[in-house]
C-alpha positions in Angstrom: -0.1 0.0 0.1 1.4 3.4 -1.0 1.9 6.1 1.7 -0.8 8.4 0.5 -3.4 5.8 0.7 -2.3 4.6 4.0 -2.4 8.2 5.4 -5.8 8.6 4.0 -7.0 5.5 5.8 -5.4 6.6 9.1 -6.9 10.0 9.0 -10.4 8.5 8.2 -10.0 5.9 10.9 -11.9 7.6 13.8 -15.0 8.0 11.6 -14.8 4.7 10.0 -14.3 3.0 13.4 -17.4 4.7 14.7 -19.5 3.7 11.5 -18.5 0.1 11.6 -18.9 -0.4 15.3 -22.5 0.9 14.8 -22.8 -1.6 12.1 -21.5 -4.3 14.4 -23.9 -3.3 17.0 -26.7 -3.9 14.4 -25.3 -7.3 13.8 -25.3 -8.1 17.5 -28.7 -6.6 18.2 -30.5 -9.9 17.7 -29.6 -13.7 17.8 -28.4 -14.7 14.2 -28.7 -18.1 12.5 -25.6 -19.6 10.8 -27.1 -18.6 7.5 -27.5 -14.9 8.6 -23.9 -14.8 9.9 -22.6 -16.0 6.6 -24.6 -13.5 4.7 -23.3 -10.7 7.2 -19.7 -11.9 6.6 -20.1 -11.6 2.9 -22.1 -8.2 2.9 -20.9 -6.5 6.3 -19.5 -3.4 4.3 -17.3 -0.7 5.9 -14.3 0.7 4.1 -10.5 1.4 4.7 -9.0 -0.6 7.5 -12.7 -1.2 9.0 -14.0 -3.0 5.9 -15.3 -6.7 6.6 -15.5 -9.0 3.8 -15.1 -12.5 2.6 -14.0 -13.5 -0.8 -16.2 -16.7 -0.9 -19.1 -18.4 -2.8 -22.0 -18.5 -0.4 -22.9 -22.0 -1.0 -19.3 -23.2 -0.4 -18.7 -21.2 2.8 -22.0 -22.0 4.2 -21.5 -25.8 3.7 -18.1 -25.5 5.5 -19.6 -23.5 8.3 -22.2 -26.2 8.8 -19.5 -29.0 8.9 -17.6 -26.9 11.4 -20.6 -26.3 13.6 -21.4 -30.0 13.7 -18.2 -30.7 15.8 -19.1 -27.8 18.2 -15.6 -26.4 18.0 -14.1 -24.8 21.1 -10.8 -23.5 19.4 -10.4 -22.3 15.8 -7.2 -21.5 14.1 -7.2 -19.5 10.8 -4.1 -18.8 8.5 -5.1 -15.7 6.4 -7.3 -13.1 8.0 -7.7 -10.9 4.9 -10.6 -8.6 5.6 -11.9 -10.6 8.5 -15.2 -12.1 7.0 -14.3 -15.7 7.7 -13.1 -14.6 11.3 -16.7 -13.3 11.9 -18.1 -16.7 11.0 -15.6 -18.6 13.2 -16.2 -16.2 16.1 -19.8 -17.3 15.9 -19.0 -21.0 16.0 -16.1 -21.3 18.4 -17.0 -21.3 22.2 -13.6 -20.4 23.5 -11.0 -19.1 21.0 -10.4 -17.9 17.5 -6.8 -17.4 16.5 -6.5 -15.6 13.1 -3.2 -15.0 11.5 -2.1 -12.7 8.7 1.0 -11.1 7.3 -0.4 -7.6 7.6 -0.5 -5.6 10.7 -4.1 -5.8 12.1 -3.7 -3.0 14.7 -6.4 -0.9 13.3 -8.6 -3.7 12.7 -8.2 -5.0 16.3 -11.0 -2.9 17.9 -13.5 -4.3 15.4 -12.2 -7.9 14.9 -12.0 -8.7 18.6 -15.6 -7.7 19.1 -16.8 -10.2 16.6 -18.2 -13.0 19.0 -22.0 -12.6 19.7 -23.4 -11.4 23.0 -23.1 -14.0 25.7 -20.2 -15.8 24.0 -17.1 -16.7 25.9 -15.1 -16.7 22.7 -12.0 -14.6 22.6 -10.5 -13.5 19.3 -6.7 -13.2 19.1 -4.9 -11.5 16.1 -1.6 -12.4 15.2 0.6 -10.8 12.6 3.7 -12.4 10.8 4.9 -14.9 8.2 3.2 -18.4 8.8 6.2 -20.0 7.2 8.6 -18.7 9.9 9.6 -20.9 12.9 9.2 -18.0 15.2 5.8 -17.3 14.0 4.8 -21.0 14.5 6.2 -20.7 18.1 3.9 -17.6 18.6 0.9 -19.6 17.6 1.9 -22.4 19.9 2.2 -20.0 22.8 -1.3 -18.6 22.1 -2.8 -21.9 22.3 -1.0 -22.6 25.5 -0.9 -26.4 24.9 -4.5 -26.6 23.8 -5.5 -28.4 20.6 -7.4 -26.8 17.6 -10.7 -28.3 16.5 -10.8 -26.6 13.2 -7.8 -25.2 11.1 -8.6 -23.1 8.1 -5.8 -22.6 5.6 -6.2 -19.6 3.3 -2.9 -17.8 3.1 -0.1 -18.4 0.7 -1.8 -20.1 -2.3 1.4 -21.4 -4.1 2.0 -25.1 -3.8 5.0 -24.7 -1.7 3.5 -22.2 0.6 0.1 -24.1 1.2 2.1 -27.3 1.7 4.3 -25.7 4.2 1.3 -24.3 6.1 -0.2 -27.8 6.2 3.1 -29.4 7.5 3.6 -26.7 10.0 0.2 -26.4 11.7 -1.5 -29.8 11.2 -0.2 -31.0 14.4 -2.0 -28.3 16.3 -5.4 -30.0 15.2 -6.8 -32.6 17.5 -7.7 -36.1 16.3 -11.2 -36.1 15.0 -10.9 -32.3 14.2 -11.1 -30.6 10.7 -8.7 -28.9 8.3 -10.0 -26.9 5.4 -8.3 -25.4 2.4 -9.6 -22.5 0.2 -9.3 -22.3 -3.7 -9.0 -26.0 -4.5 -10.5 -26.1 -8.0 -7.9 -26.6 -10.7 -9.0 -23.8 -13.0 -7.8 -20.5 -11.4 -7.7 -16.9 -12.2 -4.0 -16.6 -11.1 -1.3 -18.9 -12.1 0.3 -18.7 -8.6 -3.0 -20.3 -7.0 -1.8 -23.9 -6.7 -3.8 -25.2 -3.7 -5.4 -27.9 -6.2 -1.9 -29.6 -6.3 -1.8 -30.1 -2.6 -5.5 -31.1 -2.4 -5.0 -33.9 -4.9 -2.1 -35.3 -2.7 -4.1 -35.1 0.4 -7.3 -36.8 -0.8 -6.0 -40.4 -0.7 -4.7 -40.0 2.8 -7.8 -39.2 4.8 -11.5 -38.7 4.5 -12.3 -35.6 2.6 -15.2 -33.4 1.1 -15.1 -30.9 -1.4 -17.6 -28.0 -1.5 -17.6 -26.6 -5.1 -20.6 -24.5 -6.4 -20.2 -25.3 -10.0 -17.6 -27.9 -11.3 -17.0 -25.5 -14.4 -16.2 -22.6 -12.1 -12.9 -20.5 -12.2 -11.4 -20.3 -8.8 -12.9 -20.9 -5.3 -13.8 -24.3 -3.9 -13.3 -25.5 -0.5 -11.6 -28.8 0.5 -12.3 -30.3 4.0 -10.1 -33.1 5.7 -11.5 -35.2 8.7 -8.5 -35.7 10.7 -8.1 -39.4 11.5 -7.8 -40.8 15.0 -4.0 -41.0 14.7 -3.9 -37.2 13.8 -3.4 -35.4 10.4 -1.5 -37.4 7.9 2.0 -36.7 6.8 2.6 -36.0 3.1 4.6 -38.5 1.3 8.0 -37.3 -0.1 
């Protein structure tokens, strides 16, 4: 982001914060169904650092959210926060903790994102900034978990084959047996050549029970792959 754009966002931040917190109060004003939460995540609005959005296909993210809801998750770990839309969904589902990680500094977003859990929820949202591929960042995640295991891991960060493979290898050990691991953008046809999650997904499918949530088999981009972690833990990738 260039300096002028950043400066403009900083100067507008107090106003945008007030506006977006009012929008969040509207969201929290009544109990929401899972379907409503997904719709809010896709159409929350806001601008600048206070923009909340999830770049997902509704049928796909709703199917994933239902699968996650079915295991009554306590703790959710997300690699790739982006504009916080999926973090809004996970904050509705997790009973104790959402840890969401991104390369970008989320200092400005923190007053909003940490308020995502609905009224009466005991869920706490932790925002971590750093490179998921670095050993010191993995150690930071481990400290944040405090020895607890994750019920659901959502990997939606580095989309290169090397990057998504590294995220799977580095963070799968945090997921409890019987938990879930999901990957975004698993369809083979992608708008950007650097989106290579499909290649990892093809390697994983023979190793565990999996599901694919794809709105249209002919679509370009998107698609969500879900792995059910076996009793012995998430499988290692063969060399």
